[in-house]
C-alpha positions in Angstrom: 10.2 25.6 -16.9 13.0 26.0 -14.4 14.1 23.2 -12.1 13.0 25.3 -9.1 9.5 25.8 -10.5 9.2 22.0 -11.3 10.4 21.2 -7.7 7.8 23.6 -6.2 5.1 22.3 -8.4 6.0 18.7 -7.5 6.1 19.5 -3.8 2.7 21.3 -4.2 1.2 18.2 -5.8 2.7 16.1 -3.0 1.1 18.3 -0.3 -2.2 18.4 -2.1 -2.1 14.6 -2.1 -1.2 14.4 1.6 -3.9 16.9 2.5 -6.4 14.8 0.5 -5.3 11.5 2.1 -5.3 13.1 5.6 -8.8 14.4 5.1 -10.4 11.6 3.2 -8.9 8.4 4.7 -9.1 8.9 8.5 -12.5 10.3 9.4 -13.9 10.6 12.9 -17.6 11.4 12.6 -18.8 14.3 14.9 -22.0 13.6 16.8 -24.9 15.8 16.0 -23.4 17.0 12.7 -22.8 15.6 9.2 -19.1 16.4 9.5 -16.0 14.7 10.7 -12.7 15.4 12.4 -9.5 14.4 10.4 -5.8 14.9 10.5 -5.9 16.8 7.2 -5.9 20.2 9.0 -2.3 19.6 10.2 -1.3 19.1 6.6 -3.2 22.2 5.6 -1.1 24.2 8.1 2.1 22.5 7.0 1.3 23.2 3.3 1.6 26.8 4.1 4.7 26.4 6.2 6.7 24.3 3.7 5.3 25.7 0.4 4.8 29.4 1.2 1.5 31.3 0.7 0.8 30.7 -3.0 1.6 27.1 -3.5 0.5 26.4 0.1 -2.9 27.9 -0.6 -3.4 25.9 -3.8 -2.2 22.6 -2.3 -4.4 22.9 0.8 -7.4 24.2 -1.1 -7.3 21.6 -3.9 -6.5 18.6 -1.6 -9.3 19.5 0.9 -11.9 20.4 -1.7 -11.2 17.2 -3.6 -11.8 15.2 -0.3 -15.2 16.9 0.0 -16.1 16.2 -3.6 -15.1 12.6 -3.5 -16.6 12.2 0.0 -20.0 13.3 -1.1 -19.8 16.8 0.6 -20.3 18.7 -2.7 -22.0 21.6 -1.0 -18.9 22.2 1.1 -16.3 21.9 -1.6 -16.2 25.7 -2.5 -16.3 26.7 1.2 -13.5 24.2 2.0 -11.5 25.4 -0.9 -11.6 29.0 0.4 -11.3 28.2 4.1 -8.4 25.7 3.9 -6.6 27.8 1.3 -6.8 30.8 3.6 -5.5 28.8 6.5 -2.5 27.7 4.5 -1.8 31.2 3.2 -2.0 32.8 6.6 -0.1 30.0 8.2 2.7 30.6 5.7 2.8 34.3 6.4 2.7 34.0 10.1 5.3 31.2 10.1 7.7 33.2 8.1 7.3 36.3 10.3 7.3 34.5 13.7 10.0 31.9 13.0 12.5 34.7 12.3 11.9 36.3 15.7 10.5 33.4 17.9 10.7 29.7 18.2 9.4 27.3 15.5 7.0 26.0 18.1 5.5 29.5 18.5 5.2 29.9 14.8 3.4 26.6 14.4 1.1 27.5 17.3 0.1 30.7 15.4 -0.8 28.5 12.4 -2.9 26.4 14.7 -4.8 29.4 16.0 -5.4 30.5 12.5 -6.7 27.0 11.7 -9.0 27.1 14.8 -10.4 30.5 13.9 -11.0 29.9 10.2 -12.4 26.4 10.8 -14.9 27.6 13.4 -15.8 31.0 11.7 -15.1 30.0 8.1 -17.6 27.1 8.3 -19.8 28.7 10.9 -21.0 31.6 8.7 -22.0 29.5 5.7 -23.6 26.9 8.0 -25.7 29.6 9.6 -27.2 30.3 6.2 -27.5 26.6 5.3 -28.7 25.1 8.5 -29.6 28.1 10.6 -27.9 29.5 13.6 -28.6 26.4 15.7 -26.9 24.2 13.1 -23.9 26.4 12.9 -23.6 26.5 16.7 -23.8 22.7 16.8 -20.8 22.4 14.6 -18.7 25.0 16.4 -17.3 22.7 19.1 -16.4 19.9 16.6 -14.8 22.5 14.3 -12.8 23.9 17.3 -11.6 20.4 18.2 -10.7 19.8 14.5 -8.6 23.0 14.5 -7.0 22.2 17.8 -6.1 18.7 16.7 -4.6 20.2 13.5 -2.4 22.4 15.6 -1.1 19.6 17.8 -0.6 17.2 14.9 1.2 19.9 12.9 3.7 20.3 15.7 4.3 16.6 15.8 4.6 16.2 12.0 6.7 19.3 11.4 10.1 17.9 12.4 9.4 14.6 10.6 8.4 16.4 7.3 11.3 18.8 7.6 13.8 15.9 7.8 12.1 14.0 5.0 11.8 17.0 2.7 15.4 18.1 3.3 16.5 14.6 2.2 14.3 14.9 -1.0 15.6 18.3 -1.9 19.2 17.3 -1.2 18.9 14.3 -3.6 17.1 16.3 -6.2 19.9 18.9 -6.2 22.7 16.4 -6.7 
């Protein structure tokens, strides 16, 4: 295995852990639903940004789904795996395309809108089947707030993680 592959795999494991911690540790319950809002969505977006589409998908999907399994939300684990993985994958693609032509802020905001859309729709569709349309509708606003908070927090965390990760990759290369 090449050094680059080991580095990417290690960074992927780090981000999966960060996503898990951000999702599992700090939970703000949402009234009227069994769900919660958490800072993990910011790390889902940033998994895609820092790791690219493939490793970002896996880190976000595994970290988020693991939080569901260990948190007692077994039913949601496969849904979360797909939704959060897609958010990271599409955030990676949009960040790469937009950051080349626009500001980093615009590229991060695009990832935030992807997060909002997939969090609302990606959970709303399965919840309509599980709880009925009224149950899915009840979770739409909390899911929107979760996605929006993920976007805002991703913009705050991006420069911090960029600095920290550049220090790690510099030391690993020397």
